[in-house]
C-alpha positions in Angstrom: 49.6 47.6 3.4 49.7 44.4 1.4 53.0 44.9 -0.3 55.2 44.8 2.8 53.4 41.7 4.0 54.0 39.9 0.7 57.7 41.0 0.6 58.2 39.8 4.1 56.7 36.4 3.4 58.8 35.8 0.3 62.1 37.0 1.8 61.6 35.9 5.4 64.6 33.4 5.4 67.0 36.1 4.2 65.7 39.0 6.3 65.2 37.3 9.6 68.9 36.6 10.5 70.0 40.1 9.6 67.4 42.0 11.5 66.7 39.7 14.5 69.3 41.1 16.9 68.7 44.8 16.1 65.0 44.3 16.5 65.4 42.7 19.9 67.4 45.7 21.1 64.8 48.1 19.7 62.0 46.2 21.4 63.5 46.6 24.8 64.4 50.2 24.3 61.0 51.4 23.0 58.8 49.1 25.1 57.6 52.0 27.5 56.8 54.3 24.6 55.2 51.6 22.6 52.9 50.6 25.6 51.7 54.2 26.0 51.1 54.6 22.3 49.2 51.3 22.1 46.9 52.3 24.9 46.1 55.7 23.4 45.6 54.1 19.9 43.3 51.5 21.4 41.2 54.1 23.2 40.6 56.1 20.0 40.2 53.0 17.9 37.3 51.7 20.0 35.6 55.1 19.9 35.6 55.6 16.2 36.1 52.3 14.4 33.9 49.2 14.8 35.8 46.1 15.7 36.1 43.4 13.1 37.7 40.0 13.2 37.4 39.4 9.4 40.1 40.0 6.8 39.7 42.7 4.2 39.0 41.5 0.6 42.5 42.4 -0.6 44.1 40.6 2.4 42.0 37.5 1.8 42.8 37.3 -2.0 46.5 37.9 -1.2 46.6 35.1 1.3 44.9 32.7 -1.2 47.2 33.7 -4.0 50.4 33.3 -2.0 49.1 30.0 -0.5 48.6 28.6 -4.0 52.0 29.8 -5.2 53.8 28.3 -2.2 51.9 25.0 -2.4 50.2 25.6 0.9 46.8 25.1 -0.7 46.2 21.9 -2.6 43.7 21.7 -5.5 40.8 20.6 -3.4 41.3 23.4 -0.9 41.5 25.9 -3.8 38.2 24.6 -5.2 36.7 25.1 -1.7 38.0 28.7 -1.6 36.6 29.4 -5.0 33.3 28.1 -3.8 33.3 30.6 -1.0 34.2 33.4 -3.4 31.4 32.4 -5.7 28.8 32.5 -3.0 28.0 36.0 -4.1 26.2 34.5 -7.2 23.7 32.6 -5.0 20.8 34.1 -3.1 19.2 33.1 0.2 16.0 32.0 -1.6 18.0 29.5 -3.7 19.0 27.3 -0.7 16.5 28.2 2.1 14.2 25.7 3.8 10.8 26.8 2.3 8.0 28.1 4.5 5.9 24.9 4.1 8.8 22.8 5.6 9.5 25.0 8.6 8.8 23.4 12.0 7.9 26.2 14.5 6.4 26.7 17.9 3.2 28.7 18.5 3.4 30.6 21.8 -0.4 30.5 21.9 -0.5 26.7 22.0 -1.0 24.9 25.3 2.1 24.2 27.4 1.6 20.4 26.8 1.6 20.9 23.0 4.7 23.1 23.2 6.6 20.5 25.3 5.6 17.7 22.8 6.9 19.8 19.9 10.2 20.6 21.7 10.8 17.0 22.7 10.1 15.7 19.1 12.2 18.4 17.5 15.0 17.2 15.3 16.6 20.6 14.9 18.7 22.7 17.3 16.7 25.9 16.7 13.0 26.3 16.7 11.3 29.5 15.3 8.7 30.8 17.8 5.7 32.8 16.7 2.2 33.8 17.6 -0.8 32.5 15.6 1.0 32.8 12.2 4.4 31.7 10.9 4.5 35.2 9.4 4.8 36.6 13.0 8.1 35.0 14.1 9.4 36.6 17.3 12.6 34.6 17.8 14.5 31.3 17.9 14.6 28.8 20.7 17.9 26.9 21.3 16.3 23.5 22.0 19.2 21.7 23.7 20.1 24.7 25.9 16.5 25.2 26.9 16.0 21.6 27.9 19.2 21.6 29.9 18.4 24.9 31.7 15.3 23.6 33.3 13.4 26.8 32.5 9.7 26.8 31.6 9.3 30.3 30.0 9.9 29.8 26.3 9.4 33.5 25.3 12.2 34.7 27.7 14.5 31.9 26.7 14.4 32.7 23.0 16.8 34.9 21.1 15.6 37.7 18.9 14.7 36.8 15.4 17.1 37.9 12.6 15.6 38.6 9.2 17.2 38.7 5.7 15.7 39.4 2.3 15.1 36.7 -0.3 17.7 38.2 -2.6 20.5 38.4 0.0 23.7 37.1 -1.5 25.2 34.2 0.4 28.7 35.7 0.7 27.4 38.8 2.5 25.0 36.6 4.6 27.9 34.4 5.7 29.9 37.4 6.7 26.9 38.7 8.8 26.5 35.4 10.5 30.2 35.4 11.4 30.4 39.0 12.5 27.2 38.9 14.6 27.8 35.3 15.8 24.5 34.0 14.4 23.6 30.6 13.1 20.0 31.0 11.7 17.9 33.6 10.0 14.4 34.0 8.7 14.1 34.8 5.0 11.5 37.5 4.5 9.5 38.0 1.2 8.8 41.3 -0.4 5.7 41.8 1.8 7.4 41.1 5.1 6.1 37.6 5.4 8.1 34.4 6.0 9.4 32.9 2.8 11.8 30.4 4.5 14.6 29.8 6.8 18.4 29.6 6.3 21.2 28.5 8.6 25.0 29.0 8.5 25.3 25.3 7.9 23.2 25.6 4.7 25.7 28.1 3.3 28.7 26.1 4.2 27.1 23.0 2.6 27.1 24.9 -0.7 30.9 25.1 -0.5 31.2 21.4 0.3 28.9 20.5 -2.6 31.2 22.4 -5.0 34.2 20.2 -3.8 32.1 17.0 -4.2 31.0 18.0 -7.7 34.6 18.8 -8.7 36.3 15.7 -7.4 33.6 13.2 -7.0 33.7 10.1 -9.3 30.7 10.4 -11.6 30.2 6.7 -11.5 29.8 6.8 -7.7 26.9 9.3 -8.2 25.1 7.1 -10.8 23.9 3.9 -9.0 22.6 1.1 -11.2 19.3 -0.4 -10.0 18.7 -2.8 -12.8 19.5 -3.2 -16.5 17.7 0.0 -17.6 17.2 1.9 -14.3 19.6 4.1 -12.3 19.5 6.2 -9.1 21.3 9.5 -9.9 22.4 12.3 -7.6 20.9 15.7 -8.6 24.3 17.3 -8.8 25.6 15.0 -11.6 26.1 16.9 -14.9 23.9 16.2 -17.9 27.1 15.5 -19.9 28.1 12.7 -17.5 24.6 11.2 -17.6 24.7 11.2 -21.4 28.1 9.7 -21.4 27.5 6.9 -18.9 24.0 6.0 -20.0 24.3 6.7 -23.7 21.5 9.3 -23.8 21.1 12.7 -25.4 19.5 14.7 -22.7 19.5 18.5 -23.1 17.8 21.5 -21.6 18.5 25.2 -22.3 20.3 26.8 -19.3 20.8 23.6 -17.4 24.0 21.7 -16.8 22.9 19.3 -14.0 20.4 16.5 -14.1 18.4 18.4 -11.4 18.2 21.4 -13.7 17.1 19.2 -16.6 14.2 17.8 -14.5 13.2 21.3 -13.4 13.3 22.6 -17.0 11.1 19.7 -18.2 8.5 20.2 -15.4 8.6 24.0 -15.5 8.7 24.4 -11.7 10.4 23.2 -8.5 9.2 19.5 -8.4 8.2 17.6 -5.3 9.3 14.1 -4.4 7.3 11.5 -6.3 6.7 13.6 -9.4 7.3 11.8 -12.7 8.1 12.9 -16.2 8.8 11.2 -19.5 11.0 13.1 -22.0 13.9 12.6 -24.4 13.8 8.8 -24.3 13.6 8.3 -20.5 11.3 8.2 -17.5 12.5 10.2 -14.5 11.0 10.1 -11.0 12.0 12.6 -8.4 13.1 10.6 -5.4 14.3 13.2 -2.9 14.0 17.0 -2.6 15.6 19.1 0.1 15.2 22.9 0.4 13.8 23.3 -3.1 16.7 21.3 -4.6 16.4 18.0 -6.3 18.8 15.7 -4.5 18.1 12.3 -6.2 16.2 11.0 -9.2 15.4 7.6 -10.6 16.0 7.4 -14.3 14.7 4.6 -16.5 15.6 4.3 -20.2 12.5 3.7 -22.3 12.5 1.3 -25.2 12.3 3.2 -28.5 8.7 3.2 -29.8 8.4 1.1 -33.0 8.0 3.2 -36.1 4.6 2.8 -37.9 5.0 0.9 -41.2 4.8 3.0 -44.3 1.9 2.0 -46.5 2.4 2.2 -50.2 -0.3 3.6 -52.4 -1.6 0.9 -54.7 
């Protein structure tokens, strides 16, 4: 299936003039037969094969390969495509909004409290639940609900969609696209709510890959004063060491965010502070369990104690 497509794409300019007129004649001659066969095929196709608007894996890789060879994809676009392909290495739990940061709507609250939450909501979708965030029943599309003039929240909500914590992002993005979904609840091993993930969160991972590849490292390391810098969490340890003349290192980490996590031993919260390897680092901003910004201050080397000679 793939070989004829590639052959046609490569030789289109040579083949088109030779076969254009014969093909036009054939199209008119066989149009009645073709129409009948198409209707029969469509009838059986709908009965036995689920519809899909996505490309197969082979077709997708072929399109990318040909696009790169023909110069259709530039380097930045190629990095973005690689980021999409590499989504299989990242799980939903890695980028989800954790349970403690979820804003939801309890159906058992008073109508006045519910209206206040909806009006102050900064998100498009609100999870709705009864009594506990572990009992999520659906999602409320806030703008659509406000514009509709309806009052019944339960009937206006869409059914909740659940995914496991270890769901790979590539499969999850495909599910979002196929089922036309934008948001899902990440369930833990006991069926409770571990977090929340949106289609935008996944796409943001791809954009971050492009920024990390082409972003100027100096633009992500902002000097505050002589010995203090505001650093983006995605900056590599190598770049930090090069720009600030440091020797930071941590096993298994290649970004400053990973270095901080390795020093603390857990996912830090904003405001946490550590001193290690000649610097003091304060976590400035954390989003969805990811360190977004840190403040790094170089410490003056401690004076060595004088060596006392034995008399």
